[in-house]
C-alpha positions in Angstrom: 12.1 67.0 -5.4 12.6 68.7 -2.0 12.5 67.4 1.5 9.4 65.3 1.9 6.9 66.1 4.8 7.4 64.4 8.1 8.2 65.3 11.8 11.6 66.0 10.9 11.5 67.0 7.3 12.5 63.4 6.2 15.3 62.4 3.8 15.6 63.5 0.5 13.2 61.6 -2.2 15.1 60.2 -5.4 13.5 60.7 -8.5 13.5 57.3 -9.9 11.2 55.8 -12.8 10.5 58.8 -14.4 8.3 60.3 -11.4 8.5 64.0 -11.4 5.5 65.0 -9.4 5.4 65.2 -5.5 3.7 62.6 -3.9 2.6 63.0 -0.1 2.3 60.7 2.7 -1.1 60.0 4.4 0.0 61.1 7.8 2.9 62.8 9.6 6.2 60.6 10.3 5.8 58.3 13.3 9.2 58.7 14.1 12.7 60.3 12.9 13.4 58.7 9.7 17.0 59.9 9.5 17.8 57.3 12.0 16.6 54.2 9.9 18.9 52.4 8.3 17.3 48.8 7.6 13.8 48.2 6.7 12.0 44.7 6.4 8.8 44.2 4.0 6.7 41.1 5.1 4.6 39.8 2.2 3.9 36.1 2.5 1.6 34.0 0.4 1.1 34.1 -3.3 2.5 35.2 -6.7 0.0 38.1 -7.1 0.4 39.3 -3.3 4.1 39.5 -4.0 3.6 41.5 -7.2 1.1 43.8 -5.8 3.7 44.8 -3.0 6.2 46.1 -5.4 4.5 49.8 -5.4 5.5 49.8 -1.8 8.9 48.5 -2.4 9.3 51.4 -5.1 7.9 54.0 -2.6 10.4 52.8 0.2 13.2 53.1 -2.0 12.4 56.6 -3.2 11.9 57.7 0.3 15.0 55.9 1.6 17.5 55.8 -1.3 20.4 54.7 1.0 18.8 52.2 3.5 18.9 48.6 3.1 15.5 47.3 2.0 14.8 43.6 2.3 11.6 41.4 1.8 10.5 38.3 3.5 8.6 36.1 0.9 7.7 32.4 0.6 10.3 30.4 -1.1 8.4 29.3 -4.0 7.3 32.9 -4.9 10.8 34.5 -4.4 11.9 34.1 -7.9 9.3 36.4 -9.4 11.3 39.2 -7.6 14.5 38.1 -9.0 16.7 41.2 -10.4 14.2 43.6 -8.7 15.9 47.0 -8.5 14.2 48.4 -5.2 15.2 45.3 -3.0 18.6 44.6 -1.5 17.7 41.0 -0.1 15.1 38.5 -0.6 14.7 36.4 2.4 12.6 33.4 2.0 10.6 30.9 4.4 9.3 27.5 3.3 5.7 27.2 3.6 4.3 25.0 6.4 7.6 24.2 7.8 8.4 25.0 11.4 11.8 24.7 11.3 12.3 27.2 8.6 10.2 29.7 10.4 12.6 29.3 13.4 15.5 29.6 11.4 14.5 32.6 9.6 13.2 34.0 13.0 16.7 33.9 14.1 18.4 35.5 11.0 15.7 38.2 10.9 16.7 39.2 14.6 20.2 39.1 13.8 19.8 41.6 11.0 18.8 44.4 13.3 15.9 46.1 11.4 14.7 49.4 12.4 11.3 49.0 10.7 9.3 46.3 9.9 6.2 46.3 7.7 3.8 43.4 8.0 2.0 43.7 4.7 0.2 40.3 5.1 -1.2 40.0 8.8 -1.4 36.1 8.9 -0.1 34.3 12.0 3.1 33.2 10.5 3.8 36.9 9.0 2.9 38.5 12.5 5.0 36.1 14.4 8.2 36.6 12.4 7.5 40.5 12.5 7.6 40.1 16.2 10.7 38.0 16.2 12.6 40.9 14.7 12.9 42.8 17.7 12.6 45.9 15.4 12.1 49.0 17.0 9.0 49.8 14.8 6.9 47.2 14.0 4.0 48.3 11.8 0.6 46.5 11.2 -3.1 47.3 10.6 -5.1 47.8 14.1 -7.5 45.0 12.3 -5.0 42.1 12.4 -5.7 39.1 14.5 -2.5 39.5 16.4 -2.2 43.1 16.4 -0.8 43.4 19.9 2.5 41.9 18.4 3.0 45.2 16.6 3.8 48.5 18.4 2.3 50.7 15.7 -1.1 50.1 14.7 -2.5 51.9 11.5 -6.2 52.4 10.9 -7.7 50.7 7.8 -6.5 51.7 4.2 -10.3 52.8 3.5 -10.0 55.2 6.4 -6.7 56.7 5.3 -7.5 57.0 1.4 -11.0 58.3 2.1 -12.7 55.6 0.4 -15.0 52.5 1.2 -13.3 50.3 -1.2 -9.5 50.2 -1.9 -7.2 48.1 -4.0 -4.7 45.6 -2.5 -1.8 48.0 -3.8 -3.5 50.8 -1.9 -4.0 48.6 1.2 -0.3 47.9 1.3 0.8 51.5 0.4 -1.4 52.8 3.3 0.4 51.1 5.8 3.7 53.1 4.6 1.9 56.3 4.1 0.6 56.1 7.5 4.1 56.3 8.9 5.2 59.3 6.6 6.2 57.9 3.5 4.8 59.6 0.3 2.5 57.3 -1.4 -0.1 59.5 -2.7 0.9 59.0 -6.4 -0.1 55.2 -6.0 3.0 53.9 -7.9 2.5 51.0 -10.3 3.6 47.4 -9.8 7.1 46.5 -11.3 9.1 43.4 -12.0 12.3 43.2 -13.7 13.2 41.4 -16.7 16.5 39.3 -16.2 19.1 39.1 -19.0 19.2 35.2 -18.5 15.2 34.6 -18.7 15.1 37.0 -21.8 17.7 35.0 -23.7 15.9 31.7 -22.6 12.7 32.9 -23.7 13.8 34.4 -27.0 15.3 30.9 -27.8 12.0 29.4 -27.0 10.1 31.7 -29.1 12.7 31.2 -32.1 12.1 27.5 -32.0 8.1 28.0 -32.1 8.7 30.2 -35.1 7.4 33.4 -33.5 10.6 35.3 -33.0 9.9 39.1 -33.6 6.2 37.9 -34.2 3.4 39.6 -31.9 1.9 37.2 -30.0 -0.8 36.7 -27.2 0.1 34.8 -24.0 -3.0 33.1 -22.9 -3.0 31.7 -19.1 -6.3 29.2 -18.8 -5.5 28.1 -15.4 -6.4 29.5 -11.9 -5.7 28.4 -8.4 -9.5 27.6 -7.8 -12.3 26.5 -10.0 -14.1 29.8 -8.9 -11.4 31.5 -10.9 -11.1 29.2 -13.9 -12.9 30.1 -17.0 -13.6 27.0 -19.1 -10.9 25.6 -21.3 -13.2 25.5 -24.0 -13.9 28.9 -24.2 -10.3 29.8 -24.1 -10.2 27.6 -27.2 -12.8 29.8 -28.8 -10.8 32.9 -27.7 -7.5 31.3 -29.4 -9.5 31.0 -32.5 -10.6 34.3 -32.6 -7.0 35.7 -31.7 -5.9 33.5 -34.6 -8.5 35.1 -36.9 -7.1 38.5 -35.9 -3.7 37.4 -37.2 -2.2 36.7 -33.6 -0.8 33.4 -32.5 -1.3 32.1 -29.3 1.3 31.1 -26.4 -0.3 29.2 -23.6 1.3 29.3 -20.2 0.7 26.5 -17.8 2.4 24.3 -15.4 3.2 20.3 -16.4 0.4 19.4 -13.9 -2.2 21.4 -16.3 -1.9 19.6 -19.5 -5.4 18.5 -19.5 -6.5 22.0 -19.6 -4.1 22.7 -22.6 -5.6 19.5 -24.5 -9.2 20.6 -23.8 -8.4 23.9 -25.3 -6.8 22.6 -28.2 -9.8 20.4 -29.0 -11.9 23.6 -29.2 -9.7 25.6 -31.7 -8.0 25.0 -35.2 -5.5 27.6 -34.7 -1.9 26.4 -33.6 -1.2 26.8 -30.0 2.2 26.9 -28.7 2.2 25.5 -25.1 5.0 26.3 -22.6 4.6 24.5 -19.3 8.2 24.5 -17.9 8.9 28.0 -17.6 10.3 29.5 -14.3 8.9 32.6 -12.7 11.6 34.7 -14.3 11.1 33.3 -17.7 7.2 33.9 -17.4 7.8 37.6 -16.8 10.3 37.7 -19.6 7.7 36.0 -21.8 4.7 38.4 -20.9 7.1 41.3 -21.4 7.3 40.3 -25.0 3.9 39.6 -25.6 1.5 41.9 -27.4 -1.5 41.0 -25.2 -2.2 38.8 -22.2 -5.5 37.1 -21.7 -6.3 34.9 -18.8 -7.9 34.1 -15.4 -7.6 36.5 -12.1 -4.3 35.1 -11.2 -0.6 35.8 -10.1 0.4 35.6 -13.8 -2.3 38.4 -14.7 -0.5 40.8 -12.2 2.8 39.8 -13.6 1.7 41.0 -16.9 0.6 44.3 -15.6 4.0 44.7 -14.0 5.6 44.7 -17.3 3.0 46.9 -18.7 1.7 44.2 -21.2 -2.1 45.1 -22.3 -4.3 42.5 -20.7 -7.9 41.2 -20.5 -8.5 39.4 -17.3 -11.7 37.1 -16.6 -12.9 37.3 -13.1 -15.2 34.9 -11.1 -15.2 35.1 -7.4 -13.0 37.8 -6.6 -13.6 41.2 -5.5 -12.6 43.2 -8.8 -12.3 46.5 -6.8 -9.5 45.0 -4.6 -7.8 42.7 -7.4 -8.0 44.2 -10.8 -5.1 44.6 -12.8 -2.9 47.7 -11.5 -2.2 49.4 -14.6 0.4 52.2 -15.0 -0.1 55.3 -16.8 2.7 54.5 -19.2 1.7 54.9 -23.0 0.3 51.7 -24.5 -0.7 50.1 -21.1 -4.2 49.0 -21.0 -6.3 46.5 -19.3 -10.0 45.4 -18.9 -11.5 42.9 -16.6 -14.6 40.9 -17.7 -16.9 39.3 -15.0 -20.5 38.4 -14.8 -22.3 40.4 -12.1 -24.1 38.1 -9.7 -25.8 38.8 -6.2 -23.2 36.3 -4.6 -20.3 37.9 -6.3 -17.7 38.7 -4.8 -17.2 35.8 -2.4 -14.3 33.8 -0.5 -13.5 32.0 -3.6 -12.5 28.6 -2.1 -15.4 27.1 -3.6 -19.2 27.8 -4.9 -21.7 27.9 -1.8 -24.5 28.8 -4.1 -24.2 26.6 -7.2 -23.2 23.0 -8.2 -20.6 24.7 -10.2 -18.8 28.3 -10.0 -21.6 30.1 -12.4 -19.7 33.3 -11.7 -17.0 32.6 -14.0 -18.5 30.1 -16.3 -21.3 32.3 -17.5 -18.9 34.9 -18.8 -19.6 34.6 -22.7 -16.7 34.4 -25.4 -18.4 37.5 -27.1 -17.9 39.9 -24.3 -14.1 38.7 -23.7 -13.3 39.1 -27.4 -15.1 42.5 -27.4 -12.6 43.6 -24.6 -9.6 42.2 -26.6 -10.4 44.1 -29.4 -10.8 47.3 -27.3 -7.5 46.7 -25.7 -5.6 46.0 -28.9 -7.1 49.4 -30.0 -6.2 51.4 -26.9 -2.6 49.9 -26.8 -1.8 50.6 -30.4 -2.8 47.9 -32.4 
């Protein structure tokens, strides 16, 4: 590709990950990009938020192949980016610890970043963005403490020309507004590390699933409004077994009750893995024939390794949080949800019913129908 658009022509774009078209920025360059040597991306909060920032990391690396690109995330999430090809340094902050924020603030300032993108917008993210002292601090004009940035972007809806945008598009818009080509809307991406791949291969071998197509099932969620019943997951496990696909359930040690409830509603053998690290979950998902689970960070991890997926939604906005699927051959995804007047909502709890009906009303038959469609579309 030739020089990319911008006030100064911009640096050369690298041809990575098979991209051969010429993506465009969403606005002219805001500064001379030839002077930029260090960039920081601030993306605090959850696993899903972090995974959905990877298209922005890709776009930055493509535009600035020789710059140092760092990302600031919460410490418990950081392993999900282990081995990521478009990040030079993963900087972590401990959630809720003031001493960690002070220490990281000093470190960030010492790194002398030229550009900082605040993809989060929360109080801690904004304060740390300001603490960098970077010459160009970029955020949306709608942020609560927008004044702590010196470059304020209009909304992603305005920049993309659509009322509703996906989280990926929202983050890309901040970059695109400063002159970085993002119009191709790159896919999410996670790396599968060798150590994680070896560890997962051993676990599958011990379970008798070496070389066997299997389905990764994730029946847990952060909130009740996002958690389909374990009983229904049990019926899905039975349906998958009837299709000749064994099931591997991914949970944490604290979610053993969910697994036991699932098992009570299926006669199918279920392999449960509750102690995988985030890199090992990535490796497991990359080997799976299909992912089935709730709207969660794990679902976004599955999409980021191009594993076909069926995701069950409850309270969340499907336009903003649906799986971000690449156009790679075999990649396919569907989301299933029950359309209700109160959906979507904030999701922390149900304000209308005694139970979160939006997720609980989703029938097994619709999920199984989606599974069969995705299997067909992805080559089974």
